[in-house]
C-alpha positions as a Markdown table, in Angstrom:
| # | Residue | x | y | z |
|---|---|---|---|---|
| 1 | Met | 18.3 | 6.3 | -2.4 |
| 2 | Ala | 19.0 | 3.5 | -0.3 |
| 3 | Glu | 20.9 | 2.7 | 3.2 |
| 4 | Tyr | 23.4 | 0.7 | 3.5 |
| 5 | Lys | 24.9 | -0.6 | 6.7 |
| 6 | Leu | 28.6 | -0.7 | 7.4 |
| 7 | Leu | 29.5 | -4.1 | 9.2 |
| 8 | Leu | 32.7 | -4.7 | 11.1 |
| 9 | Pro | 34.6 | -7.6 | 8.9 |
| 10 | Ser | 35.9 | -10.7 | 9.7 |
| 11 | Met | 39.5 | -10.3 | 10.7 |
| 12 | Gly | 40.8 | -13.7 | 10.8 |
| 13 | Glu | 40.2 | -16.9 | 13.2 |
| 14 | Gly | 39.9 | -16.2 | 16.8 |
| 15 | Val | 39.3 | -12.2 | 16.5 |
| 16 | Met | 35.9 | -11.9 | 17.7 |
| 17 | Glu | 36.0 | -7.8 | 18.2 |
| 18 | Ala | 37.8 | -4.5 | 18.0 |
| 19 | Thr | 37.9 | -1.3 | 19.1 |
| 20 | Ile | 37.2 | 1.8 | 17.7 |
| 21 | Ile | 40.0 | 3.7 | 16.9 |
| 22 | Thr | 39.0 | 6.9 | 15.5 |
| 23 | Trp | 36.9 | 7.7 | 12.4 |
| 24 | Leu | 38.8 | 9.0 | 9.6 |
| 25 | Phe | 35.6 | 10.5 | 8.0 |
| 26 | Asn | 32.3 | 12.3 | 9.5 |
| 27 | Glu | 28.8 | 12.1 | 9.7 |
| 28 | Gly | 27.8 | 14.0 | 5.8 |
| 29 | Asp | 31.2 | 13.0 | 4.6 |
| 30 | Ser | 31.0 | 11.2 | 1.1 |
| 31 | Val | 33.0 | 7.9 | 0.5 |
| 32 | Lys | 33.9 | 6.2 | -2.3 |
| 33 | Glu | 34.6 | 2.4 | -2.9 |
| 34 | Asp | 37.5 | 1.1 | -0.9 |
| 35 | Asp | 37.9 | 4.3 | 0.8 |
| 36 | Ser | 39.3 | 3.2 | 4.8 |
| 37 | Val | 36.9 | 5.0 | 6.9 |
| 38 | Val | 37.8 | 4.1 | 10.1 |
| 39 | Glu | 40.9 | 2.8 | 12.1 |
| 40 | Ile | 40.2 | -0.3 | 14.4 |
| 41 | Ala | 42.4 | -2.2 | 17.1 |
| 42 | Thr | 42.6 | -5.8 | 18.4 |
| 43 | Asp | 44.3 | -7.5 | 20.4 |
| 44 | Lys | 47.0 | -8.5 | 17.7 |
| 45 | Val | 46.8 | -5.3 | 15.7 |
| 46 | Asp | 45.6 | -1.7 | 14.5 |
| 47 | Ser | 44.1 | -1.6 | 10.9 |
| 48 | Asp | 41.7 | 0.2 | 8.1 |
| 49 | Val | 38.0 | -0.9 | 7.8 |
| 50 | Pro | 37.7 | 0.2 | 3.8 |
| 51 | Thr | 33.9 | 0.7 | 2.4 |
| 52 | Pro | 32.7 | -1.7 | 0.2 |
| 53 | Val | 30.4 | 0.8 | -1.6 |
| 54 | Ser | 30.4 | 4.6 | -2.8 |
| 55 | Gly | 28.1 | 6.6 | -0.9 |
| 56 | Lys | 27.7 | 9.2 | 1.9 |
| 57 | Ile | 27.7 | 8.6 | 5.9 |
| 58 | Val | 24.6 | 9.1 | 7.7 |
| 59 | Lys | 25.1 | 7.6 | 10.8 |
| 60 | Ile | 28.3 | 6.6 | 12.7 |
| 61 | Leu | 27.0 | 3.4 | 15.2 |
| 62 | Lys | 30.2 | 3.1 | 17.1 |
| 63 | Gln | 32.1 | 5.8 | 18.6 |
| 64 | Lys | 35.9 | 6.2 | 19.2 |
| 65 | Asp | 36.9 | 3.4 | 22.0 |
| 66 | Glu | 33.3 | 1.6 | 21.6 |
| 67 | Val | 33.7 | -2.1 | 21.2 |
| 68 | Ala | 32.0 | -3.6 | 18.2 |
| 69 | Lys | 31.4 | -7.8 | 17.4 |
| 70 | Val | 32.7 | -8.5 | 14.1 |
| 71 | Gly | 29.5 | -8.5 | 11.8 |
| 72 | Glu | 27.9 | -5.2 | 14.1 |
| 73 | Ala | 27.0 | -2.5 | 12.1 |
| 74 | Ile | 29.4 | 0.2 | 12.8 |
| 75 | Ala | 27.8 | 2.9 | 10.5 |
| 76 | Ile | 25.3 | 3.5 | 7.9 |
| 77 | Leu | 25.9 | 4.9 | 4.5 |
| 78 | Glu | 23.3 | 6.6 | 2.2 |
| 79 | Ile | 24.2 | 4.8 | -1.3 |
| 80 | Glu | 22.2 | 5.1 | -4.6 |
| 81 | Gly | 20.0 | 2.6 | -6.0 |
| 82 | Glu | 16.8 | 1.5 | -4.5 |
| 83 | Gly | 18.2 | -1.5 | -2.2 |
| 84 | Gly | 20.7 | -2.1 | 0.6 |
| 85 | Asn | 21.8 | -4.7 | 2.9 |
| 86 | Thr | 18.8 | -4.4 | 4.7 |
| 87 | Ala | 18.1 | -5.8 | 8.1 |
| 88 | Ser | 15.5 | -8.7 | 6.5 |
| 89 | Glu | 18.5 | -9.8 | 4.6 |
| 90 | Glu | 20.6 | -9.9 | 7.4 |
| 91 | Val | 18.4 | -12.2 | 9.2 |
| 92 | Lys | 18.9 | -14.8 | 6.2 |
| 93 | Thr | 22.1 | -15.7 | 7.1 |
| 94 | Glu | 20.9 | -17.0 | 10.7 |
| 95 | Thr | 17.4 | -18.8 | 9.5 |
| 96 | Pro | 17.6 | -22.0 | 11.1 |
| 97 | Ala | 16.7 | -25.6 | 9.6 |
| 98 | Ala | 13.9 | -26.4 | 11.8 |
| 99 | Ala | 12.1 | -23.7 | 14.2 |
| 100 | Pro | 10.1 | -24.9 | 17.5 |
| 101 | Asp | 6.8 | -24.5 | 17.8 |
| 102 | Thr | 5.5 | -21.4 | 19.8 |
| 103 | Asp | 4.4 | -22.9 | 23.2 |
| 104 | Thr | 8.4 | -23.9 | 23.5 |
| 105 | Leu | 9.5 | -20.4 | 22.7 |
| 106 | Lys | 7.4 | -18.9 | 25.4 |
| 107 | Thr | 8.0 | -21.6 | 27.9 |
| 108 | Ile | 11.6 | -20.7 | 27.3 |
| 109 | Glu | 11.9 | -16.7 | 27.0 |
| 110 | Glu | 9.2 | -15.6 | 29.6 |
| 111 | Pro | 11.7 | -17.0 | 32.2 |
| 112 | Leu | 14.6 | -15.1 | 30.8 |
| 113 | Lys | 12.9 | -12.1 | 31.2 |
| 114 | Val | 12.8 | -12.1 | 35.0 |
| 115 | Ala | 16.4 | -13.3 | 35.6 |
| 116 | Ala | 19.5 | -14.8 | 34.2 |
| 117 | Ser | 22.3 | -16.8 | 35.8 |
| 118 | Asn | 26.0 | -16.1 | 36.2 |
| 119 | Val | 27.1 | -19.1 | 35.0 |
| 120 | Glu | 30.1 | -18.2 | 32.5 |
| 121 | Phe | 31.1 | -20.6 | 29.3 |
| 122 | Ser | 34.9 | -20.7 | 28.0 |
| 123 | Gly | 36.3 | -17.8 | 25.8 |
| 124 | Asp | 36.2 | -20.0 | 22.6 |
| 125 | Leu | 32.8 | -20.3 | 22.4 |
| 126 | Tyr | 31.0 | -16.9 | 21.1 |
| 127 | Leu | 27.1 | -16.3 | 22.5 |
| 128 | Ser | 25.5 | -13.7 | 22.7 |
| 129 | Pro | 23.8 | -12.6 | 25.8 |
| 130 | Leu | 20.6 | -14.2 | 24.8 |
| 131 | Val | 21.6 | -17.8 | 23.7 |
| 132 | Lys | 23.7 | -17.3 | 26.8 |
| 133 | Ser | 20.6 | -16.8 | 29.0 |
| 134 | Ile | 18.8 | -19.5 | 27.4 |
| 135 | Ala | 21.7 | -22.0 | 27.9 |
| 136 | Gln | 21.9 | -21.3 | 31.4 |
| 137 | Gln | 18.1 | -21.3 | 32.2 |
| 138 | Glu | 18.1 | -24.5 | 30.6 |
| 139 | Asn | 20.9 | -26.1 | 32.0 |
| 140 | Ile | 22.8 | -26.5 | 28.6 |
| 141 | Ser | 25.9 | -27.9 | 29.3 |
| 142 | Glu | 29.2 | -26.0 | 27.3 |
| 143 | Ala | 29.7 | -29.9 | 26.3 |
| 144 | Glu | 26.2 | -29.8 | 24.8 |
| 145 | Leu | 26.7 | -26.5 | 23.2 |
| 146 | Lys | 29.7 | -27.6 | 21.2 |
| 147 | Thr | 27.6 | -30.2 | 20.0 |
| 148 | Ile | 25.3 | -27.6 | 18.5 |
| 149 | Lys | 25.8 | -26.8 | 14.7 |
| 150 | Gly | 25.5 | -22.6 | 14.8 |
| 151 | Ser | 23.8 | -21.1 | 11.6 |
| 152 | Gly | 25.2 | -17.8 | 12.6 |
| 153 | Leu | 28.1 | -15.7 | 11.3 |
| 154 | Glu | 31.1 | -17.8 | 11.2 |
| 155 | Gly | 29.2 | -20.7 | 12.6 |
| 156 | Arg | 27.6 | -19.2 | 15.7 |
| 157 | Ile | 25.1 | -20.3 | 17.8 |
| 158 | Thr | 22.1 | -18.2 | 17.0 |
| 159 | Lys | 18.4 | -18.0 | 19.4 |
| 160 | Glu | 16.9 | -20.1 | 16.6 |
| 161 | Asp | 19.5 | -22.7 | 17.0 |
| 162 | Ile | 19.7 | -23.2 | 20.6 |
| 163 | Leu | 15.9 | -23.0 | 20.8 |
| 164 | Ala | 15.4 | -25.9 | 17.9 |
| 165 | Tyr | 17.8 | -27.7 | 20.1 |
| 166 | Val | 15.9 | -27.2 | 23.2 |
| 167 | Ala | 12.6 | -27.9 | 21.5 |
| 168 | Asn | 14.1 | -31.9 | 20.3 |
| 169 | Arg | 16.4 | -32.2 | 23.4 |
| 170 | Gly | 14.5 | -35.1 | 24.8 |
| 171 | Asn | 14.0 | -36.5 | 21.5 |
| 172 | Gln | 17.9 | -36.9 | 20.5 |
| 173 | Pro | 20.7 | -39.2 | 22.3 |
| 174 | Gln | 23.1 | -37.3 | 23.8 |
| 175 | Gln | 26.3 | -37.0 | 22.6 |
| 176 | Ala | 29.6 | -36.3 | 24.1 |
| 177 | Ala | 31.4 | -33.1 | 22.4 |
| 178 | Pro | 34.4 | -33.5 | 20.4 |
| 179 | Val | 37.5 | -32.9 | 21.8 |
| 180 | Gln | 38.9 | -29.5 | 21.0 |
| 181 | Pro | 42.5 | -29.1 | 21.3 |
| 182 | Thr | 42.8 | -25.2 | 22.9 |
| 183 | Val | 45.8 | -24.0 | 24.4 |
| 184 | Ser | 45.4 | -22.8 | 28.0 |
| 185 | Ala | 47.4 | -23.0 | 31.3 |
| 186 | Pro | 46.1 | -22.6 | 35.0 |
| 187 | Ala | 45.9 | -18.5 | 35.8 |
| 188 | Pro | 49.1 | -17.6 | 37.4 |
| 189 | Val | 49.0 | -16.4 | 41.0 |
| 190 | Ser | 51.2 | -12.9 | 41.3 |
| 191 | Ala | 52.3 | -10.8 | 43.8 |
| 192 | Pro | 50.6 | -7.1 | 44.0 |
| 193 | Ala | 52.4 | -4.8 | 42.6 |
| 194 | Ala | 54.5 | -2.4 | 44.2 |
| 195 | Thr | 53.3 | 1.1 | 44.9 |
| 196 | Ile | 55.3 | 3.5 | 42.9 |
| 197 | Thr | 55.3 | 7.3 | 43.9 |
| 198 | Ala | 56.4 | 9.5 | 41.4 |
| 199 | Ala | 59.2 | 12.2 | 42.7 |
| 200 | Ala | 59.5 | 16.0 | 42.0 |
| 201 | Gly | 60.2 | 16.7 | 38.3 |
| 202 | Asp | 59.3 | 13.0 | 37.6 |
| 203 | Glu | 57.3 | 12.8 | 34.2 |
| 204 | Ile | 54.2 | 10.2 | 34.2 |
| 205 | Ile | 53.6 | 8.5 | 30.8 |
| 206 | Pro | 50.3 | 6.5 | 30.1 |
| 207 | Met | 51.1 | 3.7 | 28.0 |
| 208 | Asp | 49.5 | 3.2 | 25.2 |
| 209 | Arg | 46.8 | 0.5 | 24.1 |
| 210 | Met | 49.4 | -1.9 | 22.2 |
| 211 | Arg | 51.7 | -1.0 | 25.0 |
| 212 | Lys | 49.1 | -2.6 | 27.5 |
| 213 | Ile | 48.8 | -5.5 | 25.5 |
| 214 | Ile | 52.5 | -6.1 | 25.3 |
| 215 | Ala | 53.0 | -6.0 | 29.2 |
| 216 | Glu | 50.1 | -8.2 | 30.0 |
| 217 | Asn | 51.5 | -10.8 | 27.1 |
| 218 | Met | 55.0 | -10.8 | 28.7 |
| 219 | Val | 54.0 | -11.2 | 32.1 |
| 220 | Lys | 51.7 | -14.0 | 31.4 |
| 221 | Ala | 54.3 | -15.9 | 29.2 |
| 222 | Lys | 57.0 | -15.5 | 31.7 |
| 223 | Gln | 54.5 | -16.8 | 34.6 |
| 224 | Ile | 53.4 | -19.7 | 32.6 |
| 225 | Ala | 56.6 | -21.2 | 30.9 |
| 226 | Pro | 59.9 | -22.0 | 32.7 |
| 227 | His | 62.4 | -20.4 | 30.6 |
| 228 | Val | 65.8 | -21.8 | 29.7 |
| 229 | Thr | 68.2 | -20.6 | 27.3 |
| 230 | Ser | 71.2 | -22.2 | 24.9 |
| 231 | Phe | 73.9 | -19.9 | 23.2 |
| 232 | Ile | 76.2 | -20.7 | 20.6 |
| 233 | Glu | 78.7 | -18.7 | 18.5 |
| 234 | Thr | 78.3 | -18.8 | 14.9 |
| 235 | Asp | 80.7 | -18.4 | 11.9 |
| 236 | Val | 78.6 | -16.7 | 9.1 |
| 237 | Thr | 81.2 | -15.6 | 6.8 |
| 238 | Asn | 80.3 | -17.7 | 4.0 |
| 239 | Val | 76.6 | -16.1 | 4.5 |
| 240 | Val | 78.3 | -12.7 | 4.3 |
| 241 | Lys | 79.8 | -13.0 | 1.2 |
| 242 | Trp | 77.1 | -15.1 | -0.5 |
| 243 | Arg | 74.6 | -11.7 | 0.1 |
| 244 | Asn | 77.3 | -9.8 | -0.9 |
| 245 | Lys | 77.7 | -11.5 | -4.5 |
| 246 | Asn | 73.5 | -11.5 | -4.3 |
| 247 | Lys | 71.9 | -8.4 | -3.2 |
| 248 | Ala | 72.3 | -6.3 | -6.2 |
| 249 | Ile | 71.5 | -9.0 | -8.3 |
| 250 | Phe | 68.4 | -9.6 | -6.5 |
| 251 | Glu | 67.4 | -6.0 | -6.0 |
| 252 | Lys | 67.8 | -5.3 | -9.9 |
| 253 | Arg | 66.0 | -8.4 | -10.9 |
| 254 | Glu | 62.9 | -8.2 | -8.0 |
| 255 | Gly | 63.4 | -4.5 | -7.2 |
| 256 | Glu | 63.5 | -5.4 | -3.3 |
| 257 | Lys | 66.3 | -5.5 | -1.1 |
| 258 | Leu | 67.9 | -8.6 | 0.0 |
| 259 | Thr | 68.4 | -8.9 | 4.0 |
| 260 | Phe | 70.4 | -11.8 | 6.0 |
| 261 | Met | 66.7 | -12.5 | 7.5 |
| 262 | Pro | 65.7 | -15.2 | 4.4 |
| 263 | Ile | 69.2 | -16.8 | 5.1 |
| 264 | Phe | 68.4 | -17.1 | 8.9 |
| 265 | Val | 65.0 | -18.7 | 8.4 |
| 266 | Lys | 65.8 | -21.0 | 5.6 |
| 267 | Ala | 67.8 | -22.4 | 8.4 |
| 268 | Val | 65.6 | -22.5 | 11.2 |
| 269 | Val | 62.7 | -24.2 | 9.1 |
| 270 | Lys | 65.7 | -26.8 | 8.3 |
| 271 | Ala | 66.1 | -27.1 | 11.7 |
| 272 | Ile | 62.6 | -27.4 | 13.0 |
| 273 | Gln | 62.1 | -30.1 | 10.1 |
| 274 | Asp | 64.9 | -32.1 | 11.4 |
| 275 | Phe | 63.7 | -31.6 | 15.4 |
| 276 | Pro | 59.6 | -31.3 | 14.8 |
| 277 | Met | 59.2 | -31.5 | 18.8 |
| 278 | Ile | 60.3 | -27.8 | 19.0 |
| 279 | Asn | 57.1 | -26.6 | 16.9 |
| 280 | Val | 54.6 | -27.5 | 19.5 |
| 281 | Ser | 52.2 | -26.0 | 21.8 |
| 282 | Val | 51.4 | -27.1 | 25.0 |
| 283 | Ser | 47.4 | -27.6 | 26.3 |
| 284 | Gly | 47.2 | -28.6 | 29.7 |
| 285 | Glu | 48.8 | -32.3 | 29.8 |
| 286 | Asn | 49.0 | -32.8 | 26.3 |
| 287 | Ile | 51.8 | -31.5 | 23.6 |
| 288 | Ile | 49.9 | -30.3 | 20.5 |
| 289 | Lys | 52.5 | -30.8 | 17.7 |
| 290 | Lys | 52.2 | -28.3 | 15.2 |
| 291 | Lys | 51.5 | -29.1 | 10.8 |
| 292 | Asn | 52.4 | -26.3 | 9.7 |
| 293 | Ile | 55.8 | -24.2 | 10.0 |
| 294 | Asn | 54.7 | -20.3 | 10.7 |
| 295 | Ile | 57.7 | -18.0 | 11.6 |
| 296 | Gly | 57.0 | -15.2 | 13.8 |
| 297 | Met | 59.5 | -12.3 | 13.2 |
| 298 | Ala | 60.1 | -9.7 | 15.9 |
| 299 | Thr | 59.8 | -6.2 | 14.4 |
| 300 | Ala | 60.3 | -3.0 | 16.2 |
| 301 | Leu | 58.0 | -0.2 | 15.0 |
| 302 | Pro | 58.5 | 3.8 | 14.9 |
| 303 | Asp | 56.7 | 4.1 | 18.1 |
| 304 | Gly | 58.8 | 1.8 | 20.2 |
| 305 | Asn | 56.2 | -0.8 | 20.3 |
| 306 | Leu | 56.5 | -4.1 | 19.1 |
| 307 | Ile | 54.7 | -6.8 | 17.0 |
| 308 | Val | 55.0 | -10.0 | 15.3 |
| 309 | Pro | 54.4 | -10.6 | 11.9 |
| 310 | Val | 54.1 | -14.2 | 10.5 |
| 311 | Ile | 55.4 | -16.1 | 7.6 |
| 312 | Lys | 52.8 | -18.6 | 6.7 |
| 313 | Asn | 54.1 | -21.8 | 5.7 |
| 314 | Ala | 57.6 | -20.9 | 5.7 |
| 315 | Asp | 58.7 | -24.5 | 4.4 |
| 316 | Gln | 57.1 | -24.3 | 1.8 |
| 317 | Leu | 58.7 | -20.9 | 0.2 |
| 318 | Ser | 62.2 | -20.3 | -1.7 |
| 319 | Leu | 64.7 | -18.1 | -0.5 |
| 320 | Ser | 63.6 | -15.6 | -2.8 |
| 321 | Gly | 59.8 | -16.0 | -1.7 |
| 322 | Leu | 61.0 | -15.6 | 1.7 |
| 323 | Ala | 62.9 | -12.4 | 1.3 |
| 324 | Lys | 59.8 | -11.2 | -0.7 |
| 325 | Ala | 57.4 | -12.2 | 2.4 |
| 326 | Ile | 59.8 | -10.9 | 5.1 |
| 327 | Asn | 59.7 | -7.0 | 3.2 |
| 328 | Asp | 56.4 | -7.2 | 2.7 |
| 329 | Leu | 55.3 | -8.0 | 6.5 |
| 330 | Ala | 58.3 | -5.7 | 7.6 |
| 331 | Tyr | 57.2 | -2.8 | 5.6 |
| 332 | Arg | 53.1 | -3.0 | 6.5 |
| 333 | Ala | 54.3 | -3.4 | 9.9 |
| 334 | Arg | 55.9 | -0.1 | 10.2 |
| 335 | Asn | 53.4 | 1.6 | 8.2 |
| 336 | Lys | 50.3 | 0.3 | 9.9 |
| 337 | Lys | 49.3 | -2.1 | 7.3 |
| 338 | Leu | 48.8 | -5.2 | 8.6 |
| 339 | Arg | 46.0 | -7.1 | 8.8 |
| 340 | Pro | 44.8 | -9.1 | 12.2 |
| 341 | Glu | 45.2 | -12.5 | 10.7 |
| 342 | Asp | 49.0 | -11.5 | 9.9 |
| 343 | Thr | 49.7 | -11.6 | 13.3 |
| 344 | Gln | 48.2 | -14.9 | 13.8 |
| 345 | Gly | 49.4 | -18.4 | 14.0 |
| 346 | Ala | 53.3 | -18.1 | 14.5 |
| 347 | Thr | 54.7 | -21.8 | 15.8 |
| 348 | Tyr | 58.4 | -20.4 | 16.1 |
| 349 | Thr | 59.7 | -17.1 | 16.2 |
| 350 | Ile | 63.0 | -15.1 | 15.3 |
| 351 | Ser | 64.2 | -12.0 | 17.3 |
| 352 | Asn | 67.1 | -10.2 | 15.3 |
| 353 | Val | 68.4 | -8.0 | 18.3 |
| 354 | Gly | 71.6 | -7.3 | 15.9 |
| 355 | Ser | 69.8 | -5.2 | 14.3 |
| 356 | Phe | 70.1 | -3.1 | 17.1 |
| 357 | Gly | 73.9 | -3.6 | 17.4 |
| 358 | Asn | 73.3 | -6.0 | 20.5 |
| 359 | Leu | 75.4 | -9.1 | 20.5 |
| 360 | Met | 73.0 | -11.6 | 22.1 |
| 361 | Gly | 69.8 | -11.5 | 23.6 |
| 362 | Thr | 67.5 | -13.9 | 25.9 |
| 363 | Pro | 63.7 | -13.2 | 24.6 |
| 364 | Ile | 60.6 | -14.1 | 26.0 |
| 365 | Ile | 58.9 | -16.7 | 24.4 |
| 366 | Pro | 55.6 | -15.7 | 22.5 |
| 367 | Gln | 52.1 | -18.0 | 24.0 |
| 368 | Pro | 51.7 | -20.7 | 23.0 |
| 369 | Gln | 54.8 | -21.1 | 21.5 |
| 370 | Val | 57.7 | -23.2 | 23.5 |
| 371 | Ala | 60.7 | -21.2 | 21.5 |
| 372 | Ile | 62.3 | -18.4 | 20.6 |
| 373 | Leu | 65.5 | -17.5 | 18.7 |
| 374 | Ala | 67.7 | -14.2 | 18.9 |
| 375 | Ile | 70.1 | -13.2 | 16.3 |
| 376 | Gly | 72.9 | -11.3 | 17.5 |
| 377 | Ala | 75.2 | -8.5 | 15.1 |
| 378 | Ile | 77.4 | -9.8 | 12.8 |
| 379 | Val | 80.8 | -8.7 | 13.8 |
| 380 | Lys | 84.5 | -9.0 | 12.4 |
| 381 | Lys | 87.1 | -11.3 | 14.4 |
| 382 | Pro | 89.7 | -13.0 | 14.8 |
| 383 | Ala | 89.3 | -16.7 | 14.8 |
| 384 | Val | 91.3 | -19.7 | 14.5 |
| 385 | Leu | 91.0 | -22.3 | 11.8 |
| 386 | Glu | 91.9 | -25.8 | 11.5 |
| 387 | Thr | 93.5 | -26.2 | 8.2 |
| 388 | Lys | 95.4 | -28.8 | 6.8 |
| 389 | Asp | 98.3 | -27.2 | 7.4 |
| 390 | Gly | 97.9 | -26.3 | 10.8 |
| 391 | Asp | 95.5 | -23.7 | 13.1 |
| 392 | Val | 95.8 | -20.5 | 11.8 |
| 393 | Ile | 94.1 | -17.3 | 12.5 |
| 394 | Ala | 92.0 | -15.3 | 10.3 |
| 395 | Ile | 89.3 | -12.5 | 10.5 |
| 396 | Arg | 86.0 | -13.9 | 10.4 |
| 397 | Asn | 82.4 | -13.0 | 10.6 |
| 398 | Leu | 81.0 | -14.1 | 14.0 |
| 399 | Met | 77.5 | -13.6 | 15.3 |
| 400 | Phe | 76.0 | -15.1 | 18.9 |
| 401 | Met | 72.6 | -17.2 | 18.8 |
| 402 | Ser | 70.1 | -17.9 | 21.8 |
| 403 | His | 67.6 | -20.1 | 21.9 |
| 404 | Ser | 65.3 | -19.8 | 24.8 |
| 405 | Tyr | 63.1 | -22.6 | 25.1 |
| 406 | Asp | 60.0 | -23.6 | 27.3 |
| 407 | His | 61.6 | -26.3 | 30.1 |
| 408 | Arg | 58.0 | -27.9 | 30.2 |
| 409 | Val | 58.6 | -30.0 | 26.9 |
| 410 | Val | 62.1 | -29.1 | 25.9 |
| 411 | Asp | 64.9 | -30.3 | 27.6 |
| 412 | Gly | 68.7 | -29.1 | 26.9 |
| 413 | Ser | 69.2 | -31.6 | 24.7 |
| 414 | Leu | 66.7 | -31.0 | 21.9 |
| 415 | Gly | 66.8 | -27.2 | 22.8 |
| 416 | Gly | 70.6 | -27.5 | 22.6 |
| 417 | Met | 70.5 | -29.5 | 19.3 |
| 418 | Met | 68.0 | -27.7 | 17.6 |
| 419 | Leu | 70.2 | -24.8 | 18.2 |
| 420 | Lys | 73.3 | -26.4 | 16.8 |
| 421 | His | 71.4 | -27.6 | 14.0 |
| 422 | Val | 70.6 | -23.6 | 12.8 |
| 423 | His | 74.2 | -22.7 | 13.3 |
| 424 | Asp | 75.4 | -26.0 | 10.9 |
| 425 | Tyr | 73.2 | -25.0 | 8.6 |
| 426 | Leu | 74.8 | -21.1 | 8.5 |
| 427 | Glu | 78.2 | -22.0 | 9.0 |
| 428 | Asn | 77.8 | -24.4 | 5.9 |
| 429 | Trp | 76.1 | -22.0 | 4.0 |
| 430 | Asp | 77.1 | -23.2 | 0.3 |
| 431 | Leu | 78.1 | -20.1 | -1.9 |
| 432 | Asn | 76.7 | -21.0 | -4.6 |
| 433 | Thr | 72.9 | -21.5 | -3.5 |
| 434 | Glu | 70.4 | -20.0 | -5.9 |
| 435 | Ile | 68.1 | -17.0 | -5.3 |
């Protein structure tokens, strides 16, 4: 028998750690390959971790509510055979190209046993405590750290990497670190929250983990971006007729429902292509124009919380492809099957407030995006139509849309024209569009 270390897997760009929610098996239980063994939570989404091997759980290393780093062992399994992912095998991934001499090692590491500086580095540099201590002790700046090519997991700087850099520091010219655009903003100053006293009979409900994250993100988003909202009423009668004509055909052919959302996303993507400066982020005094068009889709969960899965490269998908992607993300969101990467990278978001029967809404712009579209309920109303024989009143399917945008970089002209183009694409929807 051999021991196998179950590691916390990589969960997408920017996700460096996760919190253990609950173990689905106990010590001593046998598990099969691909069994989900533990539920974890990141700041983006909750998900399960499957085991890549069959065996018996002999030791749980990270308990409920403890935090584990990506690549860190969270449990030990006993498996058949003579070999496992032993410590010696894991170390191979962090072998440096050149090691410093013994005297250098002693010179650097000895003072670290005495004290460590309190200097902090920015969050986009993940450093272990030892590496951070070495950098602080040797007065290595963040700019220098960014020039070091890490040999650890996902390019992280290991102890050997930084010691090798220190040993050769005097023999190499100083290089300026490449400029890494990061979406950031000054920390807002907010007034302390008022103290609320519960009255007799009031029920006190502690926020769950996701609600706390939502609350924090929403407050930051409102403090960072000055919101402006434009409204428009759109005649979507052609859209309704087209869907009614095609939904049964699509369901029979694909085995899936055809909702209005793929049509809305298609119109938004076309409008973004007309006005690419709506597909941007703000980084200090710079504007980062995004190459990809990734559409976030605000989704309500059964527990009342909200999550925003992302349709990646939506401009490259057909209507049928959009329908399948939307159905898949919505299903997995509601059944807690999303992966962390499913909620990352959105460049623009759509919120369908009409699904709750609401006519319109003014949603908060998710950071670091600069705009969000809210789609209201489709309602039959009498409307005035212009014909060659004069104006007539007819029953039409009308819908309000609201476009909220970040006034730091999006003015009323851009925000309003973008909304008008979405409106035009929907009002002029071709009834012969293929699905």
